[in-house]
RODO-2510 file (C-alpha; in nm, 4 decimals, decimal comma):
residues 386
     n   res          X          Y          Z
     1     m    -4,9614    -2,7103    -1,4060
     2     k    -4,6925    -2,8881    -1,2021
     3     d    -4,6151    -3,1171    -1,4984
     4     k    -4,5638    -2,8181    -1,7262
     5     i    -4,3220    -2,6553    -1,4798
     6     l    -4,1325    -2,9821    -1,4389
     7     n    -4,1070    -3,0305    -1,8171
     8     f    -3,9854    -2,6723    -1,8590
     9     l    -3,7112    -2,7204    -1,5978
    10     i    -3,5981    -3,0469    -1,7586
    11     i    -3,5774    -2,8844    -2,1035
    12     f    -3,3976    -2,5820    -1,9577
    13     f    -3,1252    -2,7858    -1,7857
    14     l    -3,0837    -3,0164    -2,0882
    15     t    -3,0332    -2,7090    -2,3074
    16     i    -2,7629    -2,5734    -2,0741
    17     l    -2,5929    -2,9162    -2,0709
    18     l    -2,5900    -2,9383    -2,4519
    19     v    -2,4536    -2,5846    -2,4862
    20     n    -2,1696    -2,6627    -2,2439
    21     i    -2,0850    -2,9857    -2,4272
    22     f    -2,0852    -2,8576    -2,7849
    23     f    -1,9944    -2,4919    -2,7468
    24     k    -1,7487    -2,4910    -2,4575
    25     d    -1,4299    -2,2913    -2,5236
    26     n    -1,1401    -2,5297    -2,4875
    27     s    -0,8667    -2,2826    -2,5860
    28     q    -0,7270    -2,2826    -2,2309
    29     n    -0,8216    -2,6412    -2,1396
    30     s    -0,6045    -2,7816    -1,8602
    31     n    -0,5542    -3,1014    -2,0671
    32     w    -0,3530    -2,9014    -2,3171
    33     t     0,0238    -2,8834    -2,2854
    34     l     0,0266    -2,5175    -2,1832
    35     t    -0,2058    -2,2666    -2,0227
    36     f    -0,1283    -1,9197    -2,1446
    37     n    -0,2637    -1,5899    -2,0109
    38     l    -0,1715    -1,2398    -1,8969
    39     e    -0,1604    -1,1115    -1,5410
    40     k    -0,4115    -0,8377    -1,6264
    41     k    -0,6950    -0,8117    -1,8746
    42     s    -0,5986    -0,4511    -1,9442
    43     y    -0,3070    -0,2153    -1,8856
    44     t    -0,2584     0,1610    -1,8896
    45     i     0,0266     0,3496    -2,0525
    46     p     0,3124     0,3045    -1,9646
    47     a     0,2299    -0,0655    -1,9891
    48     s     0,4562    -0,3564    -1,9016
    49     p     0,2568    -0,6762    -1,9689
    50     v     0,3441    -0,9992    -1,7909
    51     i     0,2714    -1,3361    -1,9520
    52     v     0,2055    -1,6351    -1,7272
    53     v     0,2775    -1,9723    -1,8912
    54     s     0,1705    -2,2863    -1,7043
    55     n     0,3081    -2,6289    -1,7896
    56     n     0,0294    -2,8823    -1,7274
    57     t     0,2309    -3,1904    -1,8259
    58     q     0,4596    -3,4249    -1,6372
    59     t     0,7625    -3,3266    -1,8468
    60     d     0,9617    -3,0065    -1,8802
    61     v     0,8735    -2,7630    -2,1588
    62     k     1,1139    -2,5253    -2,3308
    63     i     1,0060    -2,2184    -2,5267
    64     n     1,1887    -1,9236    -2,6793
    65     t     1,0681    -1,5762    -2,5883
    66     c     1,1009    -1,4541    -2,9494
    67     k     1,0670    -1,7577    -3,1773
    68     d     0,7724    -1,9173    -2,9992
    69     i     0,5915    -1,6049    -2,8822
    70     n     0,4456    -1,3485    -3,1213
    71     i     0,2824    -1,0216    -3,0198
    72     n     0,0675    -0,8546    -3,2831
    73     f    -0,0817    -0,5085    -3,2904
    74     s    -0,2980    -0,4114    -3,5904
    75     w    -0,1683    -0,7181    -3,7781
    76     e     0,1927    -0,6090    -3,7253
    77     k     0,4379    -0,8180    -3,5271
    78     l     0,6335    -0,6448    -3,2491
    79     s     1,0101    -0,6975    -3,2539
    80     f     1,2373    -0,7188    -2,9499
    81     p     1,6165    -0,6907    -2,9101
    82     n     1,8399    -0,9965    -2,9067
    83     d     1,9094    -0,9772    -2,5326
    84     f     1,5405    -1,0484    -2,4698
    85     c     1,5386    -1,3568    -2,6932
    86     k     1,6237    -1,6587    -2,4801
    87     d     1,5071    -2,0104    -2,4039
    88     i     1,2899    -2,0558    -2,0951
    89     e     1,2491    -2,3978    -1,9386
    90     i     0,9215    -2,4547    -1,7571
    91     k     0,9316    -2,7437    -1,5144
    92     a     0,6490    -2,9977    -1,4992
    93     n     0,3333    -2,8621    -1,3342
    94     t     0,4885    -2,5201    -1,2704
    95     k     0,4452    -2,1661    -1,3959
    96     e     0,6866    -1,9142    -1,5420
    97     k     0,6425    -1,5421    -1,5980
    98     i     0,7700    -1,3533    -1,8997
    99     n     0,7973    -0,9861    -1,8098
   100     y     0,8013    -0,7108    -2,0731
   101     n     0,8891    -0,4504    -1,8104
   102     k     1,1984    -0,3225    -1,9919
   103     y     1,0124    -0,2911    -2,3205
   104     y     0,7184    -0,0762    -2,2164
   105     d     0,8014     0,1517    -2,5127
   106     k     0,6797    -0,1275    -2,7455
   107     f     0,3279    -0,0827    -2,6098
   108     w     0,2719     0,2880    -2,6754
   109     n    -0,0425     0,2499    -2,8844
   110     i    -0,3802     0,2064    -2,7227
   111     w    -0,5982    -0,0823    -2,8376
   112     v    -0,5921    -0,4629    -2,8305
   113     y    -0,2658    -0,6610    -2,8429
   114     n    -0,2706    -1,0296    -2,9379
   115     f    -0,0225    -1,2664    -2,7713
   116     i     0,0357    -1,5966    -2,9520
   117     i     0,2422    -1,8974    -2,8435
   118     k     0,3068    -2,1805    -3,0893
   119     y     0,4226    -2,5044    -2,9312
   120     d     0,3794    -2,8739    -3,0039
   121     n     0,1721    -2,8030    -3,3165
   122     k    -0,0763    -2,6056    -3,1086
   123     e    -0,1466    -2,2342    -3,1029
   124     y    -0,2308    -2,0558    -2,7775
   125     i    -0,3835    -1,7108    -2,8089
   126     t    -0,4627    -1,4489    -2,5479
   127     q    -0,5001    -1,0737    -2,5628
   128     t    -0,4980    -0,7597    -2,3536
   129     e    -0,6155    -0,4047    -2,4024
   130     i    -0,3902    -0,1069    -2,3380
   131     k    -0,5646     0,2164    -2,2418
   132     n    -0,4841     0,5733    -2,1491
   133     k    -0,5162     0,6788    -1,7868
   134     w    -0,8279     0,8606    -1,6749
   135     l    -0,8041     1,2387    -1,6375
   136     i    -0,7960     1,2328    -1,2561
   137     s    -0,5318     0,9603    -1,2628
   138     k    -0,3216     1,1654    -1,5056
   139     i    -0,3427     1,4726    -1,2832
   140     f    -0,2434     1,2654    -0,9781
   141     v     0,0506     1,1065    -1,1619
   142     w     0,1950     1,4233    -1,3150
   143     l     0,1433     1,6525    -1,0150
   144     i     0,2331     1,4152    -0,7282
   145     y     0,3699     1,0773    -0,8335
   146     a     0,6099     1,1887    -1,1088
   147     p     0,7760     1,4711    -0,9074
   148     l     0,8248     1,2489    -0,6015
   149     y     0,9554     0,9623    -0,8154
   150     n     1,2084     1,1931    -0,9812
   151     l     1,3094     1,3319    -0,6427
   152     t     1,3673     0,9772    -0,5173
   153     i     1,5773     0,8808    -0,8209
   154     f     1,7748     1,2056    -0,7826
   155     f     1,8688     1,1139    -0,4250
   156     v     1,9484     0,7553    -0,5257
   157     e     2,1885     0,8884    -0,7881
   158     f     2,3252     1,1558    -0,5524
   159     f     2,4083     0,8959    -0,2850
   160     n     2,5956     0,6718    -0,5269
   161     n     2,2869     0,4604    -0,6141
   162     s     2,2106     0,3789    -0,2502
   163     l     1,8395     0,3283    -0,1849
   164     w     1,9065     0,3264     0,1893
   165     w     2,0278     0,6875     0,1982
   166     a     1,7538     0,7949    -0,0422
   167     i     1,4908     0,6542     0,1984
   168     i     1,6492     0,8421     0,4907
   169     t     1,6536     1,1684     0,2965
   170     i     1,2959     1,1342     0,1657
   171     t     1,1754     1,0489     0,5178
   172     l     1,3420     1,3578     0,6654
   173     i     1,1962     1,5796     0,3904
   174     i     0,8458     1,4449     0,4639
   175     r     0,8937     1,4990     0,8369
   176     l     1,0091     1,8583     0,7756
   177     f     0,7066     1,9154     0,5531
   178     l     0,4812     1,7878     0,8339
   179     l     0,6738     1,9705     1,1050
   180     y     0,4131     2,2397     1,1755
   181     p     0,0970     2,0204     1,1764
   182     q     0,2848     1,7572     1,3796
   183     h     0,3888     2,0256     1,6301
   184     k     0,0319     2,1521     1,6659
   185     m    -0,0945     1,7972     1,7146
   186     m     0,1669     1,7249     1,9834
   187     v     0,0895     2,0440     2,1739
   188     s    -0,2842     1,9700     2,1622
   189     q    -0,2243     1,6132     2,2777
   190     r    -0,0112     1,7293     2,5711
   191     k    -0,2717     1,9843     2,6747
   192     l    -0,5492     1,7294     2,6325
   193     n    -0,3708     1,4914     2,8693
   194     a    -0,3028     1,7723     3,1165
   195     i    -0,6715     1,8734     3,1496
   196     q    -0,7999     1,5208     3,2075
   197     p    -0,9089     1,6047     3,5671
   198     k    -1,1306     1,8865     3,4306
   199     i    -1,2728     1,6574     3,1623
   200     k    -1,3545     1,3873     3,4163
   201     a    -1,5209     1,6444     3,6393
   202     l    -1,7436     1,7477     3,3480
   203     q    -1,8187     1,3820     3,2679
   204     e    -1,9318     1,3269     3,6245
   205     k    -2,1345     1,6497     3,6365
   206     f    -2,3180     1,5958     3,3071
   207     k    -2,3119     1,2179     3,2832
   208     w    -2,6890     1,2038     3,2261
   209     n    -2,6940     1,4839     2,9697
   210     s    -2,4674     1,4053     2,6743
   211     q    -2,5696     1,7163     2,4785
   212     m    -2,4752     1,9499     2,7635
   213     l    -2,1533     1,7567     2,8174
   214     w    -2,0581     1,8107     2,4537
   215     v    -2,1242     2,1877     2,4821
   216     e    -1,9167     2,2158     2,8006
   217     m    -1,6353     2,0099     2,6506
   218     m    -1,6151     2,2344     2,3446
   219     k    -1,6126     2,5379     2,5751
   220     l    -1,3292     2,3855     2,7774
   221     y    -1,1269     2,3154     2,4629
   222     k    -1,1769     2,6743     2,3509
   223     d    -1,0748     2,8190     2,6885
   224     e    -0,7627     2,5989     2,6977
   225     n    -0,6828     2,6740     2,3302
   226     i    -0,6950     2,3030     2,2357
   227     n    -0,7932     2,1598     1,9007
   228     p    -0,8714     1,7885     1,9600
   229     f    -0,9010     1,7292     1,5842
   230     w    -0,5406     1,8135     1,4953
   231     s    -0,4527     1,4436     1,4784
   232     c    -0,7274     1,3956     1,2170
   233     w    -0,5947     1,6828     1,0078
   234     l    -0,2435     1,5431     1,0297
   235     l    -0,3690     1,2047     0,9112
   236     l    -0,5528     1,3618     0,6163
   237     i    -0,2350     1,5441     0,5121
   238     q     0,0000     1,2531     0,5691
   239     m    -0,1911     0,9590     0,4200
   240     p    -0,1856     1,0667     0,0507
   241     i     0,1895     1,1345     0,0755
   242     l     0,2583     0,7986     0,2380
   243     l     0,0496     0,6133    -0,0215
   244     v     0,2462     0,7766    -0,3044
   245     i     0,5810     0,7058    -0,1359
   246     y     0,4771     0,3439    -0,0800
   247     r     0,3831     0,3035    -0,4455
   248     i     0,7114     0,4648    -0,5554
   249     f     0,9326     0,2352    -0,3507
   250     i     0,7535    -0,0903    -0,4307
   251     n     0,7873    -0,0027    -0,8020
   252     i     1,1265     0,1656    -0,7773
   253     k     1,2861    -0,0829    -1,0230
   254     d     0,9884    -0,1067    -1,2576
   255     y     1,1231     0,0064    -1,5957
   256     s     0,7893     0,1516    -1,6981
   257     n     0,8593     0,4268    -1,4425
   258     t     1,1349     0,5620    -1,6671
   259     y     0,8438     0,7015    -1,8677
   260     y     0,8038     0,9585    -1,5887
   261     l     1,1732     1,0517    -1,5551
   262     y     1,2630     1,4098    -1,6416
   263     n     1,5187     1,4748    -1,9164
   264     w     1,8063     1,5369    -1,6748
   265     l     1,7512     1,1904    -1,5222
   266     s     1,6586     1,0020    -1,8398
   267     n     1,9995     0,8304    -1,8608
   268     f     1,9704     0,6773    -1,5154
   269     n     1,9690     0,2968    -1,5236
   270     l     1,7345     0,1374    -1,2703
   271     d     1,9631    -0,1668    -1,2555
   272     w     2,2184     0,0509    -1,0759
   273     i     1,9994     0,0883    -0,7667
   274     w     2,1628    -0,0766    -0,4633
   275     h     1,8703    -0,1825    -0,2421
   276     y     2,0603    -0,3420     0,0470
   277     f     2,1528    -0,2188     0,3901
   278     f     2,4209    -0,4601     0,5100
   279     w     2,2388    -0,7960     0,4809
   280     i     1,8865    -0,6467     0,4698
   281     d     1,7181    -0,6406     0,1291
   282     l     1,4981    -0,3304     0,1433
   283     l     1,2755    -0,4595    -0,1383
   284     w     1,2077    -0,7997     0,0136
   285     v     0,9967    -0,9553     0,2878
   286     w     1,1867    -1,1857     0,5224
   287     w     1,0775    -1,3027     0,8642
   288     i     1,4206    -1,2461     1,0252
   289     t     1,4228    -0,8868     0,8981
   290     w     1,0669    -0,8489     1,0216
   291     i     1,1582    -0,9561     1,3754
   292     c     1,4841    -0,7596     1,3976
   293     l     1,3395    -0,4335     1,2678
   294     w     1,0295    -0,4734     1,4831
   295     i     1,2432    -0,4864     1,7991
   296     f     1,3819    -0,1416     1,7190
   297     i     1,0439    -0,0038     1,6127
   298     a     0,8590    -0,1441     1,9165
   299     v     1,1085     0,0228     2,1534
   300     i     1,1020     0,3638     1,9868
   301     q     0,7226     0,3487     1,9375
   302     f     0,6791     0,2812     2,3102
   303     l     0,9203     0,5648     2,3924
   304     q     0,7425     0,8082     2,1601
   305     v     0,3986     0,7394     2,3129
   306     k     0,5443     0,7513     2,6642
   307     l     0,6934     1,0946     2,6007
   308     s     0,3616     1,2263     2,4666
   309     l     0,1816     1,1553     2,7970
   310     v     0,1607     1,3994     3,0861
   311     k     0,2253     1,2808     3,4386
   312     n    -0,0439     1,3967     3,6747
   313     n    -0,1961     1,2732     3,9947
   314     t    -0,5518     1,2228     3,8867
   315     n    -0,8193     1,0151     4,0448
   316     k    -0,9269     0,6869     3,8975
   317     p    -1,1441     0,7064     3,5857
   318     v    -1,5036     0,7965     3,6534
   319     m    -1,7222     0,4874     3,6191
   320     l    -2,0563     0,5866     3,4702
   321     e    -2,3234     0,3425     3,5786
   322     k    -2,6762     0,3488     3,4465
   323     k    -2,9424     0,4031     3,7081
   324     k    -3,2718     0,2227     3,6903
   325     d    -3,4730     0,5459     3,6507
   326     a    -3,2353     0,7061     3,3984
   327     k    -3,3978     0,6823     3,0571
   328     d    -3,1804     0,9383     2,8778
   329     y    -2,8443     0,7831     2,9659
   330     q    -2,6034     0,7464     2,6738
   331     s    -2,2520     0,6048     2,6494
   332     l    -2,0029     0,8875     2,6677
   333     m    -1,6551     0,9188     2,5207
   334     p    -1,3950     0,6583     2,6214
   335     d    -1,1633     0,7404     2,9073
   336     q    -0,8372     0,9058     2,7962
   337     d    -0,6329     0,6923     3,0361
   338     v    -0,7602     0,3784     2,8665
   339     l    -0,6693     0,5191     2,5240
   340     n    -0,3226     0,6142     2,6483
   341     k    -0,2554     0,2665     2,7837
   342     f    -0,3746     0,1130     2,4591
   343     m    -0,1390     0,3345     2,2581
   344     l     0,1458     0,2685     2,4975
   345     y     0,1309    -0,1093     2,5315
   346     w    -0,0685    -0,2432     2,2376
   347     l     0,0211    -0,0189     1,9439
   348     p     0,3711    -0,1692     1,8944
   349     w     0,2156    -0,5174     1,8814
   350     m    -0,0489    -0,4062     1,6320
   351     v     0,2193    -0,2526     1,4119
   352     w     0,4120    -0,5793     1,4266
   353     v     0,1101    -0,7857     1,3201
   354     f    -0,0350    -0,5623     1,0500
   355     t     0,2936    -0,4873     0,8740
   356     y     0,4155    -0,8469     0,8532
   357     s     0,3821    -0,8629     0,4740
   358     l     0,5360    -0,5214     0,4036
   359     l     0,8768    -0,4742     0,2458
   360     a     1,1757    -0,4007     0,4688
   361     w     1,2082    -0,0389     0,3559
   362     v     0,8707     0,0387     0,5193
   363     w     1,0159    -0,0629     0,8530
   364     v     1,3201     0,1582     0,7914
   365     y     1,0931     0,4510     0,7012
   366     w     0,8866     0,3921     1,0156
   367     w     1,1999     0,3658     1,2266
   368     i     1,3507     0,6935     1,1023
   369     s     1,0167     0,8783     1,1100
   370     t     0,9454     0,7715     1,4691
   371     t     1,2971     0,8695     1,5787
   372     f     1,2405     1,2147     1,4271
   373     t     0,9052     1,2335     1,6088
   374     i     1,0737     1,1494     1,9405
   375     i     1,3188     1,4372     1,8967
   376     q     1,0329     1,6700     1,8115
   377     q     0,8326     1,5410     2,1104
   378     l     1,1220     1,6142     2,3483
   379     i     1,1318     1,9724     2,2219
   380     v     0,7538     2,0097     2,2586
   381     n     0,7642     1,8625     2,6108
   382     k     1,0262     2,1110     2,7157
   383     k     0,8222     2,4037     2,5840
   384     t     0,4920     2,2825     2,7331
   385     e     0,6128     2,2009     3,0846
   386     k     0,4540     2,5235     3,2118
***
């Protein structure tokens, strides 16, 4: 029995070895002069394919974007304007990208497109499939993404092609849209900080009965007219908007976005967009920008959290210790003072770390948004002093 199993394994592995030797696809073999592929296996309309050509030799390679590269759809060759046709030199052991961003209108039809490079008597073939968006994606794009993208381009054009002023305006519009939920959240947060002595008294009284503590806490919130979940609602409202805005700005100069422009903006040229603020490139990641902008953001973030806290002379946090005979003891909610200190001293550092790889405009958005929040917090503080 053991001999039969051993013989089967030997035959199995020999078969795999022979298949790999005789039937291996060498069309993209690294020993060839070029390696040729696309960034994505499939695209959705509007599509802007990107070809990645790798030079695997020790000498430079030169190809022409029109003469040496053919793109076929249904056995018909796509044609491109003369300004796209140029020689590209690929240094030894390096890669170059050929971007069809400006010519997304050449890829209207859905199906498979064949990309062919002919060089050094060899033919390199790769392909991609272009599809329509799914129904949910279409609804999202046409109801949310397209209107916000057009609004952004409108402000860029209105402010003489300045992306900086467009970001400021879009940020202020978002903050005005979130004015009411942000106000409710701030008021609830102030009240929540103000009633900490009552909360700690309940924690001490019902520290061995978590169910009763929860009931009494909800009753306290109701009596004090506090909704502790306002911050969650604000996050649910704000996150989809921020994700769309982020996608808009990182693709602000992607020519395939002109597909979504309304007729009254269709003549706008994306090359006109001025994406600098003094020496800061808003569409770039640079460590000096990162440090400089973080200094401003860390200060205003600290100030914003500081203003949201209520000064009160409370006792030290109640330390809940488990007794030996307490079998029903459960960990209760974290102390609010600990959360406040975390937000006050550690949040700016966390922002600094987690947003290292983000583009500079995100920092500018954060800066303006937090400044607006500080102004709103000062108004709320004045009204809630009683």
